[in-house]
LOKOLTI-796790 format. One record per residue (C-alpha): residue number from 1; residue in one letter; x, y, z. Coordinates in nm, 4 decimals, always signed. Layout:
// LOKOLTI-796790
R pos code       c1       c2       c3
R NUM    A        X        Y        Z
...
***
This chain:
// LOKOLTI-796790
R pos code       c1       c2       c3
R   1    M  +2.6268  +2.0971  +2.1136
R   2    T  +2.5444  +2.3239  +1.8219
R   3    Q  +2.3250  +2.6113  +1.9366
R   4    G  +2.2645  +2.9745  +1.8534
R   5    R  +2.0319  +3.2098  +1.6761
R   6    T  +1.9193  +3.1421  +1.3215
R   7    A  +1.6735  +3.2706  +1.0637
R   8    V  +1.3134  +3.2011  +1.1401
R   9    A  +1.1219  +2.9589  +0.9195
R  10    L  +0.9472  +3.2389  +0.7304
R  11    E  +1.2825  +3.3078  +0.5639
R  12    L  +1.3038  +2.9523  +0.4403
R  13    P  +1.2266  +2.9303  +0.0699
R  14    M  +0.9187  +2.7414  -0.0347
R  15    P  +1.0201  +2.3799  -0.1103
R  16    A  +1.0670  +2.3260  -0.4824
R  17    A  +0.8329  +2.0272  -0.4643
R  18    L  +0.5521  +2.2647  -0.3636
R  19    V  +0.6344  +2.5084  -0.6411
R  20    H  +0.6357  +2.2315  -0.9007
R  21    P  +0.4146  +1.9612  -0.7451
R  22    N  +0.3877  +1.6044  -0.8688
R  23    Q  +0.1779  +1.3110  -0.7623
R  24    D  +0.4616  +1.1092  -0.6081
R  25    R  +0.4525  +1.2860  -0.2700
R  26    S  +0.1766  +1.4478  -0.0699
R  27    K  +0.2046  +1.8107  +0.0449
R  28    Q  +0.2149  +1.6871  +0.4018
R  29    E  +0.5247  +1.4758  +0.3307
R  30    I  +0.6929  +1.7603  +0.1399
R  31    V  +0.6407  +2.0140  +0.4198
R  32    Y  +0.7452  +1.7642  +0.6870
R  33    A  +1.0667  +1.6763  +0.5019
R  34    A  +1.1515  +2.0429  +0.4402
R  35    L  +1.1198  +2.1438  +0.8073
R  36    R  +1.2891  +1.8313  +0.9371
R  37    D  +1.5822  +1.8756  +0.6969
R  38    A  +1.6146  +2.2420  +0.7946
R  39    I  +1.6595  +2.1288  +1.1548
R  40    L  +1.8949  +1.8402  +1.0763
R  41    N  +2.1080  +2.0553  +0.8445
R  42    G  +2.1452  +2.3274  +1.1059
R  43    V  +1.9452  +2.5924  +0.9221
R  44    L  +1.7009  +2.5989  +1.2133
R  45    R  +1.8913  +2.5533  +1.5380
R  46    V  +1.7789  +2.4632  +1.8843
R  47    G  +1.5773  +2.7405  +2.0469
R  48    A  +1.4683  +2.8992  +1.7197
R  49    Q  +1.1002  +2.9905  +1.7159
R  50    V  +0.8969  +2.8441  +1.4323
R  51    P  +0.6131  +3.0580  +1.2933
R  52    S  +0.2534  +2.9656  +1.3656
R  53    T  +0.0748  +2.7207  +1.1413
R  54    R  -0.1394  +3.0073  +1.0137
R  55    A  +0.1671  +3.2063  +0.9047
R  56    M  +0.3380  +2.9060  +0.7488
R  57    A  +0.0214  +2.8066  +0.5641
R  58    T  +0.0057  +3.1517  +0.4076
R  59    R  +0.3751  +3.1578  +0.3261
R  60    W  +0.3903  +2.8110  +0.1643
R  61    A  +0.0353  +2.8040  +0.0201
R  62    V  -0.0765  +2.4899  +0.1995
R  63    S  -0.3700  +2.4317  +0.4285
R  64    R  -0.3407  +2.5048  +0.7980
R  65    G  -0.4663  +2.1523  +0.8656
R  66    T  -0.1675  +2.0127  +0.6796
R  67    L  +0.0687  +2.2264  +0.8889
R  68    E  -0.1006  +2.1159  +1.2121
R  69    V  -0.0439  +1.7505  +1.1242
R  70    V  +0.3200  +1.8202  +1.0322
R  71    Y  +0.3900  +2.0214  +1.3492
R  72    E  +0.2313  +1.7528  +1.5647
R  73    R  +0.4454  +1.4881  +1.3979
R  74    L  +0.7643  +1.6901  +1.4453
R  75    C  +0.6736  +1.7435  +1.8102
R  76    A  +0.6091  +1.3726  +1.8576
R  77    E  +0.9476  +1.2924  +1.7029
R  78    G  +1.1303  +1.5423  +1.9237
R  79    Y  +1.2223  +1.8022  +1.6617
R  80    L  +0.9829  +2.0691  +1.7922
R  81    T  +0.8202  +2.1594  +2.1200
R  82    R  +0.5111  +2.3703  +2.1829
R  83    R  +0.4990  +2.6073  +2.4813
R  84    Q  +0.1591  +2.7288  +2.5806
R  85    G  +0.1261  +3.1034  +2.5233
R  86    A  +0.4753  +3.1287  +2.3720
R  87    G  +0.4746  +2.9365  +2.0454
R  88    T  +0.6586  +2.6494  +1.8777
R  89    F  +1.0370  +2.6081  +1.9086
R  90    V  +1.3102  +2.3824  +1.7730
R  91    S  +1.4032  +2.1384  +2.0474
R  92    A  +1.6346  +1.8901  +1.8757
R  93    E  +1.9938  +1.9547  +1.9774
R  94    L  +2.2419  +1.8122  +1.7263
R  95    P  +2.6052  +1.7237  +1.8025
R  96    D  +2.8559  +1.9392  +1.6126
R  97    S  +2.9857  +1.6221  +1.4500
R  98    Y  +2.6478  +1.5617  +1.2896
R  99    L  +2.6841  +1.8755  +1.0789
R 100    Q  +3.0380  +1.7907  +0.9656
R 101    V  +3.1294  +1.5860  +0.6615
R 102    Q  +3.2606  +1.2469  +0.7729
R 103    P  +3.5677  +1.1638  +0.5623
R 104    G  +3.6651  +0.8135  +0.4715
R 105    L  +3.3283  +0.6503  +0.5181
R 106    P  +3.2846  +0.3807  +0.2514
R 107    M  +2.9896  +0.3945  +0.0140
R 108    M  +2.7337  +0.1261  +0.0837
R 109    T  +2.6642  -0.0834  -0.2234
R 110    P  +2.3540  -0.3016  -0.2054
R 111    S  +2.4077  -0.6670  -0.2712
R 112    V  +2.2744  -0.8145  -0.5911
R 113    A  +2.0139  -1.0045  -0.3909
R 114    M  +1.8789  -0.6848  -0.2383
R 115    Q  +1.8631  -0.4782  -0.5577
R 116    P  +1.5145  -0.4335  -0.7054
R 117    R  +1.4382  -0.7080  -0.9552
R 118    H  +1.1010  -0.5792  -1.0683
R 119    H  +0.9089  -0.2597  -1.1337
R 120    E  +0.6366  -0.3041  -0.8742
R 121    S  +0.7456  +0.0213  -0.7083
R 122    H  +0.7076  +0.2151  -1.0340
R 123    V  +0.3314  +0.2558  -1.0051
R 124    K  +0.2437  +0.6227  -1.0356
R 125    V  -0.0652  +0.8400  -1.0154
R 126    G  -0.1612  +0.9919  -1.3496
R 127    Q  +0.0790  +0.7817  -1.5574
R 128    P  -0.0845  +0.5547  -1.8167
R 129    F  -0.0889  +0.2630  -1.7517
R 130    V  +0.0888  +0.2113  -1.4194
R 131    A  -0.1759  +0.4019  -1.2247
R 132    R  -0.3032  +0.1053  -1.0232
R 133    L  -0.3275  +0.3233  -0.7159
R 134    P  -0.6177  +0.4947  -0.5426
R 135    D  -0.6840  +0.8336  -0.7001
R 136    P  -0.5762  +1.1015  -0.4485
R 137    A  -0.8238  +1.3432  -0.6093
R 138    L  -1.1079  +1.1273  -0.4743
R 139    F  -0.9755  +1.1267  -0.1185
R 140    P  -1.1929  +1.3555  +0.1012
R 141    L  -0.8965  +1.5509  +0.2325
R 142    Q  -1.0873  +1.8253  +0.4152
R 143    D  -1.3082  +1.5735  +0.5927
R 144    W  -1.0013  +1.3683  +0.6859
R 145    A  -0.8153  +1.6779  +0.8118
R 146    R  -1.1070  +1.7650  +1.0408
R 147    H  -1.0915  +1.4186  +1.1957
R 148    V  -0.7138  +1.4411  +1.2397
R 149    L  -0.7321  +1.7846  +1.4054
R 150    R  -1.0114  +1.6719  +1.6344
R 151    C  -0.8004  +1.3770  +1.7491
R 152    I  -0.4922  +1.5933  +1.7977
R 153    N  -0.6939  +1.8291  +2.0167
R 154    K  -0.8034  +1.5317  +2.2264
R 155    A  -0.4492  +1.3969  +2.2584
R 156    G  -0.4389  +1.4579  +2.6330
R 157    E  -0.7607  +1.2657  +2.6920
R 158    I  -0.6366  +0.9596  +2.5054
R 159    A  -0.2766  +0.9581  +2.6242
R 160    A  -0.3536  +0.6674  +2.8555
R 161    E  -0.4223  +0.4507  +2.5506
R 162    S  -0.0851  +0.5218  +2.3904
R 163    N  +0.0696  +0.1999  +2.5262
R 164    Q  -0.1491  -0.0244  +2.3087
R 165    V  +0.1316  -0.1571  +2.0929
R 166    T  -0.0901  -0.3701  +1.8667
R 167    G  -0.3162  -0.0741  +1.7881
R 168    F  -0.5747  +0.1496  +1.9484
R 169    L  -0.8998  -0.0069  +2.0545
R 170    P  -1.1341  +0.2368  +1.8720
R 171    L  -0.9791  +0.1538  +1.5342
R 172    K  -0.9623  -0.2176  +1.6050
R 173    Q  -1.3309  -0.2105  +1.6968
R 174    Q  -1.4214  -0.0388  +1.3684
R 175    I  -1.2128  -0.2818  +1.1632
R 176    A  -1.3657  -0.5838  +1.3385
R 177    Q  -1.7141  -0.4491  +1.2687
R 178    Y  -1.6265  -0.3767  +0.9051
R 179    L  -1.4895  -0.7286  +0.8537
R 180    R  -1.8019  -0.8839  +1.0051
R 181    E  -2.0330  -0.6817  +0.7819
R 182    H  -1.8387  -0.6870  +0.4545
R 183    R  -1.5985  -0.9828  +0.4569
R 184    N  -1.7995  -1.2250  +0.6737
R 185    I  -1.5079  -1.2583  +0.9169
R 186    V  -1.6161  -1.2994  +1.2762
R 187    C  -1.3383  -1.1594  +1.4902
R 188    E  -1.2935  -0.9613  +1.8104
R 189    P  -1.1035  -0.6314  +1.8358
R 190    H  -0.8196  -0.7938  +2.0300
R 191    Q  -0.7591  -1.0250  +1.7310
R 192    V  -0.6791  -0.7243  +1.5073
R 193    I  -0.3214  -0.5946  +1.4845
R 194    I  -0.2642  -0.2528  +1.3255
R 195    T  +0.0143  -0.2425  +1.0643
R 196    T  +0.1441  +0.0026  +0.8062
R 197    G  +0.0089  -0.2145  +0.5247
R 198    I  +0.0333  -0.5532  +0.3581
R 199    R  +0.4139  -0.5602  +0.3411
R 200    H  +0.4454  -0.4807  +0.7106
R 201    A  +0.2010  -0.7607  +0.7906
R 202    L  +0.3995  -1.0079  +0.5773
R 203    A  +0.7221  -0.9011  +0.7483
R 204    L  +0.5682  -0.9614  +1.0923
R 205    I  +0.4394  -1.3013  +0.9816
R 206    S  +0.7829  -1.3934  +0.8473
R 207    R  +0.9480  -1.2953  +1.1723
R 208    A  +0.6909  -1.4824  +1.3801
R 209    F  +0.6524  -1.8096  +1.1913
R 210    L  +0.9242  -1.8682  +0.9310
R 211    R  +1.2680  -2.0105  +0.9921
R 212    P  +1.5522  -2.0342  +0.7407
R 213    G  +1.4835  -2.3209  +0.5061
R 214    D  +1.1079  -2.3347  +0.5632
R 215    N  +0.9020  -2.3957  +0.2499
R 216    I  +0.6364  -2.1401  +0.1586
R 217    A  +0.4017  -2.2030  -0.1332
R 218    M  +0.3279  -1.8947  -0.3449
R 219    E  +0.1175  -1.8105  -0.6468
R 220    D  +0.3000  -1.7895  -0.9801
R 221    P  +0.2611  -1.5287  -1.1216
R 222    G  +0.2417  -1.3459  -0.7926
R 223    Y  +0.3212  -1.0455  -0.5760
R 224    P  +0.6933  -0.9591  -0.6192
R 225    F  +0.7322  -0.7781  -0.2863
R 226    G  +0.5790  -1.0788  -0.1100
R 227    R  +0.8449  -1.3018  -0.2621
R 228    D  +1.1179  -1.0588  -0.1567
R 229    I  +0.9928  -1.0410  +0.2015
R 230    F  +0.9806  -1.4183  +0.2390
R 231    A  +1.3211  -1.4482  +0.0708
R 232    L  +1.4629  -1.2107  +0.3339
R 233    A  +1.3459  -1.4646  +0.5924
R 234    E  +1.5515  -1.7229  +0.3975
R 235    A  +1.2406  -1.9249  +0.3212
R 236    K  +1.2336  -2.1544  +0.0175
R 237    L  +0.9698  -2.0481  -0.2339
R 238    I  +0.7544  -2.3137  -0.3994
R 239    D  +0.5809  -2.1812  -0.7103
R 240    I  +0.2202  -2.2924  -0.7639
R 241    A  +0.0516  -2.2120  -1.0945
R 242    I  -0.2748  -2.0181  -1.1214
R 243    T  -0.5777  -2.1452  -1.3113
R 244    E  -0.8838  -1.9471  -1.4216
R 245    Q  -1.0459  -2.0172  -1.0824
R 246    G  -0.7460  -1.9550  -0.8645
R 247    I  -0.4523  -2.1550  -0.7370
R 248    D  -0.3890  -2.5046  -0.8778
R 249    V  -0.4987  -2.7180  -0.5833
R 250    E  -0.3717  -3.0396  -0.7423
R 251    A  -0.0234  -2.8957  -0.7752
R 252    L  -0.0465  -2.7559  -0.4236
R 253    S  -0.1344  -3.0983  -0.2811
R 254    K  +0.1890  -3.2389  -0.4256
R 255    A  +0.4081  -2.9845  -0.2461
R 256    Q  +0.6057  -3.1356  +0.0395
R 257    Q  +0.6701  -3.0049  +0.3918
R 258    V  +0.5024  -2.6689  +0.3360
R 259    R  +0.5104  -2.4304  +0.6328
R 260    A  +0.2849  -2.1599  +0.4873
R 261    L  +0.0784  -2.0726  +0.1812
R 262    Y  +0.0446  -1.7157  +0.0535
R 263    V  -0.2642  -1.6436  -0.1594
R 264    T  -0.4661  -1.3499  -0.2966
R 265    P  -0.8037  -1.5258  -0.3380
R 266    S  -1.0383  -1.2292  -0.3890
R 267    H  -0.8480  -1.0714  -0.6803
R 268    Q  -0.5376  -1.2683  -0.7638
R 269    S  -0.2318  -1.0494  -0.7976
R 270    P  -0.1698  -0.9841  -1.0810
R 271    L  -0.4044  -1.1990  -1.2970
R 272    G  -0.7177  -1.0729  -1.1227
R 273    C  -0.9067  -1.4039  -1.1164
R 274    V  -1.1282  -1.4907  -0.8186
R 275    M  -1.0674  -1.8167  -0.6330
R 276    S  -1.3850  -2.0236  -0.6517
R 277    I  -1.5585  -2.1407  -0.3372
R 278    T  -1.4717  -2.5005  -0.4279
R 279    K  -1.1029  -2.4182  -0.4391
R 280    R  -1.1237  -2.2146  -0.1201
R 281    L  -1.2679  -2.5052  +0.0733
R 282    A  -1.0138  -2.7423  -0.0828
R 283    V  -0.7257  -2.5148  +0.0163
R 284    I  -0.8518  -2.4899  +0.3746
R 285    D  -0.9004  -2.8680  +0.3967
R 286    W  -0.5462  -2.9277  +0.2651
R 287    A  -0.3981  -2.6722  +0.5054
R 288    Q  -0.5765  -2.8233  +0.8037
R 289    Q  -0.4612  -3.1749  +0.7172
R 290    Q  -0.1012  -3.0653  +0.6588
R 291    G  -0.0793  -2.8119  +0.9428
R 292    V  -0.0030  -2.5292  +0.7002
R 293    L  -0.0546  -2.1607  +0.7768
R 294    I  -0.2624  -1.9738  +0.5179
R 295    I  -0.1647  -1.6106  +0.4585
R 296    E  -0.4616  -1.4387  +0.2934
R 297    D  -0.3796  -1.1084  +0.1225
R 298    D  -0.7107  -0.9275  +0.0657
R 299    Y  -0.5571  -0.6151  -0.0830
R 300    D  -0.8423  -0.4647  -0.2893
R 301    S  -1.1602  -0.6710  -0.2430
R 302    E  -1.3569  -0.3509  -0.1751
R 303    F  -1.3589  -0.2716  -0.5476
R 304    S  -1.5846  -0.5342  -0.7012
R 305    Y  -1.7766  -0.4138  -1.0068
R 306    S  -1.9988  -0.7136  -1.0816
R 307    G  -2.1675  -0.7689  -0.7454
R 308    S  -2.0510  -0.8349  -0.3914
R 309    P  -1.7179  -1.0173  -0.3587
R 310    L  -1.7075  -1.3685  -0.2191
R 311    P  -1.6575  -1.3811  +0.1592
R 312    A  -1.2969  -1.3877  +0.2704
R 313    L  -1.1207  -1.7221  +0.2775
R 314    M  -1.0704  -1.6741  +0.6525
R 315    S  -1.4480  -1.6747  +0.7012
R 316    H  -1.4560  -2.0450  +0.6020
R 317    D  -1.1673  -2.1485  +0.8274
R 318    N  -1.2660  -2.2715  +1.1739
R 319    S  -0.9185  -2.3977  +1.2632
R 320    A  -0.7352  -2.0650  +1.3168
R 321    Q  -0.4908  -2.1622  +1.0399
R 322    T  -0.5561  -1.8447  +0.8374
R 323    L  -0.3844  -1.5101  +0.8858
R 324    Y  -0.5774  -1.2280  +0.7169
R 325    C  -0.3984  -0.9187  +0.5809
R 326    G  -0.5869  -0.6021  +0.4834
R 327    S  -0.4974  -0.2431  +0.4075
R 328    F  -0.6380  +0.1082  +0.3694
R 329    N  -0.3576  +0.1968  +0.1276
R 330    K  -0.5682  +0.0876  -0.1701
R 331    T  -0.9060  +0.2043  -0.0429
R 332    L  -0.8134  +0.5500  +0.0896
R 333    S  -0.4654  +0.6718  +0.0054
R 334    A  -0.1281  +0.5215  -0.0740
R 335    E  +0.0192  +0.7876  +0.1584
R 336    L  -0.1848  +0.6833  +0.4617
R 337    R  +0.0101  +0.3637  +0.5325
R 338    V  -0.2365  +0.1943  +0.7652
R 339    G  -0.3282  -0.1719  +0.7426
R 340    F  -0.4274  -0.4587  +0.9667
R 341    L  -0.3614  -0.8231  +1.0380
R 342    V  -0.6168  -1.0626  +1.1885
R 343    A  -0.5101  -1.3779  +1.3710
R 344    R  -0.6552  -1.6222  +1.6209
R 345    G  -0.5408  -1.8642  +1.8878
R 346    A  -0.1734  -1.9506  +1.9173
R 347    Q  -0.0944  -1.7556  +1.6013
R 348    L  -0.2309  -1.4377  +1.7598
R 349    A  -0.0276  -1.4935  +2.0770
R 350    R  +0.2921  -1.5389  +1.8762
R 351    L  +0.2291  -1.2287  +1.6656
R 352    N  +0.1598  -1.0241  +1.9777
R 353    E  +0.5018  -1.1257  +2.1088
R 354    V  +0.6705  -1.0107  +1.7884
R 355    V  +0.4784  -0.6820  +1.7753
R 356    A  +0.5692  -0.6130  +2.1389
R 357    I  +0.9355  -0.6278  +2.0371
R 358    H  +0.8993  -0.4177  +1.7214
R 359    G  +0.6740  -0.1556  +1.8799
R 360    R  +0.3811  +0.0425  +1.7454
R 361    A  +0.4184  +0.1337  +1.3777
R 362    V  +0.1299  +0.3784  +1.3174
R 363    A  +0.0895  +0.7111  +1.5004
R 364    F  -0.1968  +0.7185  +1.7485
R 365    H  -0.3640  +1.0288  +1.6023
R 366    E  -0.3820  +0.8625  +1.2591
R 367    Q  -0.5356  +0.5519  +1.4112
R 368    L  -0.7952  +0.7446  +1.6064
R 369    A  -0.8750  +0.9718  +1.3128
R 370    L  -0.9305  +0.6664  +1.0934
R 371    A  -1.1512  +0.5095  +1.3609
R 372    E  -1.3700  +0.8207  +1.3695
R 373    F  -1.3624  +0.8404  +0.9887
R 374    M  -1.5055  +0.4882  +0.9742
R 375    R  -1.7516  +0.5378  +1.2602
R 376    S  -1.8963  +0.8529  +1.1027
R 377    G  -1.9756  +0.6731  +0.7768
R 378    A  -1.7215  +0.8760  +0.5776
R 379    F  -1.5245  +0.5625  +0.4866
R 380    A  -1.8306  +0.3871  +0.3437
R 381    R  -1.9270  +0.6999  +0.1485
R 382    H  -1.5775  +0.7257  +0.0049
R 383    L  -1.5801  +0.3607  -0.1027
R 384    R  -1.9057  +0.4113  -0.2903
R 385    T  -1.7716  +0.7206  -0.4649
R 386    A  -1.4402  +0.5570  -0.5544
R 387    R  -1.6023  +0.2339  -0.6722
R 388    Q  -1.8285  +0.4247  -0.9111
R 389    A  -1.5402  +0.6376  -1.0425
R 390    Y  -1.3082  +0.3412  -1.1013
R 391    A  -1.5831  +0.1409  -1.2722
R 392    Q  -1.6526  +0.4352  -1.5034
R 393    R  -1.2838  +0.4647  -1.5930
R 394    R  -1.2521  +0.0911  -1.6547
R 395    N  -1.5618  +0.0915  -1.8732
R 396    R  -1.4381  +0.3799  -2.0830
R 397    L  -1.0971  +0.2189  -2.1261
R 398    L  -1.2527  -0.1039  -2.2513
R 399    E  -1.4978  +0.0823  -2.4761
R 400    I  -1.2170  +0.2674  -2.6547
R 401    L  -1.0007  -0.0429  -2.6944
R 402    T  -1.2957  -0.2416  -2.8304
R 403    Q  -1.3920  +0.0386  -3.0679
R 404    H  -1.0447  +0.0898  -3.2146
R 405    A  -0.8688  -0.2480  -3.1702
R 406    N  -1.1418  -0.5092  -3.1607
R 407    G  -1.0091  -0.8612  -3.2062
R 408    K  -0.6512  -0.7605  -3.1253
R 409    F  -0.6654  -0.8303  -2.7524
R 410    R  -0.8564  -0.9899  -2.4708
R 411    V  -0.8811  -0.8887  -2.1064
R 412    S  -0.9128  -1.0655  -1.7728
R 413    G  -0.9267  -0.9601  -1.4107
R 414    H  -1.1435  -0.6596  -1.4981
R 415    E  -1.4356  -0.7486  -1.2715
R 416    A  -1.2604  -0.6011  -0.9680
R 417    G  -0.9608  -0.4050  -0.8452
R 418    L  -0.7572  -0.1154  -0.9797
R 419    H  -0.6013  -0.2905  -1.2804
R 420    L  -0.6702  -0.5485  -1.5483
R 421    V  -0.4641  -0.7822  -1.7649
R 422    L  -0.4455  -0.7073  -2.1383
R 423    W  -0.3550  -1.0246  -2.3309
R 424    L  -0.1703  -0.9529  -2.6548
R 425    P  -0.1880  -1.1482  -2.9808
R 426    A  +0.0326  -1.4570  -2.9696
R 427    D  +0.2797  -1.3084  -3.2197
R 428    R  +0.3484  -0.9975  -3.0085
R 429    D  +0.6633  -0.9704  -2.8003
R 430    E  +0.6018  -0.8261  -2.4534
R 431    S  +0.9270  -0.6353  -2.4283
R 432    A  +0.9006  -0.4904  -2.7782
R 433    F  +0.5391  -0.3890  -2.7196
R 434    C  +0.6280  -0.2166  -2.3916
R 435    Q  +0.9138  -0.0353  -2.5644
R 436    Q  +0.6786  +0.0849  -2.8384
R 437    A  +0.4357  +0.2028  -2.5734
R 438    A  +0.7104  +0.3962  -2.3939
R 439    E  +0.7864  +0.5811  -2.7173
R 440    H  +0.4223  +0.6953  -2.7157
R 441    G  +0.4342  +0.8085  -2.3501
R 442    L  +0.2738  +0.4931  -2.2085
R 443    Q  +0.4336  +0.2896  -1.9312
R 444    L  +0.3349  -0.0761  -1.9295
R 445    Q  +0.4339  -0.3574  -1.6971
R 446    P  +0.4806  -0.6888  -1.8797
R 447    L  +0.3162  -0.9842  -1.7108
R 448    S  +0.6457  -1.1732  -1.7192
R 449    L  +0.7785  -0.9414  -1.4444
R 450    F  +0.5423  -1.1152  -1.2029
R 451    C  +0.6333  -1.4708  -1.3121
R 452    R  +0.9039  -1.6818  -1.1537
R 453    S  +0.8829  -2.0342  -1.2939
R 454    I  +0.5799  -2.0203  -1.5181
R 455    T  +0.5766  -1.8949  -1.8770
R 456    L  +0.2516  -1.7334  -1.9913
R 457    P  +0.1315  -1.5889  -2.3226
R 458    P  +0.2272  -1.2237  -2.3832
R 459    A  +0.0316  -0.9770  -2.1706
R 460    V  +0.0648  -0.6438  -1.9909
R 461    I  -0.0878  -0.4961  -1.6757
R 462    L  -0.3105  -0.1900  -1.7222
R 463    G  -0.3530  +0.0249  -1.4123
R 464    Y  -0.6341  +0.2730  -1.4679
R 465    A  -0.7740  +0.3786  -1.1292
R 466    A  -0.5589  +0.6896  -1.0791
R 467    L  -0.6179  +0.8275  -1.4301
R 468    T  -0.8710  +1.0913  -1.5204
R 469    L  -1.1268  +1.0211  -1.7908
R 470    A  -0.9470  +1.2723  -2.0115
R 471    Q  -0.6194  +1.0817  -1.9691
R 472    I  -0.7958  +0.7558  -2.0490
R 473    E  -0.9486  +0.9040  -2.3653
R 474    V  -0.6066  +0.9945  -2.5036
R 475    S  -0.3941  +0.7073  -2.3729
R 476    A  -0.6456  +0.4340  -2.4599
R 477    R  -0.6504  +0.5513  -2.8212
R 478    S  -0.2706  +0.5453  -2.8309
R 479    L  -0.2740  +0.1946  -2.6891
R 480    A  -0.5333  +0.0822  -2.9444
R 481    T  -0.3150  +0.2198  -3.2240
R 482    L  -0.0250  +0.0079  -3.0990
R 483    L  -0.2442  -0.3011  -3.0827
R 484    V  -0.3456  -0.2761  -3.4473
R 485    S  +0.0039  -0.1841  -3.5695
R 486    P  +0.2308  -0.4552  -3.7141
R 487    A  +0.4126  -0.6638  -3.4577
R 488    S  +0.7749  -0.5876  -3.3850
R 489    H  +1.0189  -0.8029  -3.1917
R 490    A  +1.2808  -0.7229  -2.9315
***
């Protein structure tokens, strides 16, 4: 085993990502990666003492709370160990072979099927107009850090709860209460499964209920990562068109031997339309008659700007056919990676079996901190603040476009969420328009990226939530200039 003395962490240079920060990674992730890599690369060897969080915070110009979270994570993963009265030490012993270059290992080339086929992952804070993310500047970081530290300090008291593989009871209780009060879903804490987000929930559902060759009906246009996840399960995708009031129920009723239906009824992704109550009831009736599972993705219903959102589709289903997926990644922070899945009856039992095999996905201190964050009212306060900020940014964006390019566009899906759809004149070419925008520093996602079988008029997605008002002032004017300029073609 590789051992020996090495330079202490204070001699490690500040990570370049901290010197020249960007919005792609949080400081917590940067510091964690830097210390972990120093251990794995042999710069910090087993037995080396790591400076206190106070010293590291001063050295690297980050908060002590951030360092506490990072140290606790490294301890939990076995890289560090804390000795009372002595300090924090590197505990991960690495085989000598780990630090040696392995000759002759072939490069792994991803198959064509597994290579990204869309730009869904290119969303970015502060980049017009792919900023359909929660604004990290609105996240109450200090308040959150206090909750995290408090939970870390109580780690010994709650250790007995660490075997709850489907999630910790305090958080599940808060989520169940929130769903009852805001989404009209009556559920018990044991019916809530904690996930890392929507994609994790869809992966669990695929593993639990889909077999190769099963048919799954999906919205078209729709969520690209959802399609990819179900394709990994070797399911056959059936594309169902979207109308102004949600999924085309008539087309859905003609689909044969459907195992599951995936829908985003509260704010269709990406068109942004809201499924009417008539369609919701029709979908549930069809699913009950056909024995079809409904997968409800409620990814950003918290941000409704024209009144309260309709109750969740699951709230109308008394047959336990609906699986409800929610997430805090849109409401709080894209870096938090905490979500939840609600199921009932036999579906819940099957999911519990799958989760028991996969194991817990979210650290216990994050779950308990989030539970306290919700219980204290901080989550509700943050939602109110964020909702007002996003509505203001949306309003200003539309005001500028209307002022400078009136009659050259129309919008939809702007009553809720973190993005809207900008429909271009019929003679505009999506690709050419996006290329023009890129030349002016604007990144646009063409609507066609989200379509599989359907062909729609030219349009682009505008993500505005994680832009400042100053950025919107400048970028909206640039966009308006492009809208009134002569059309060019790819």
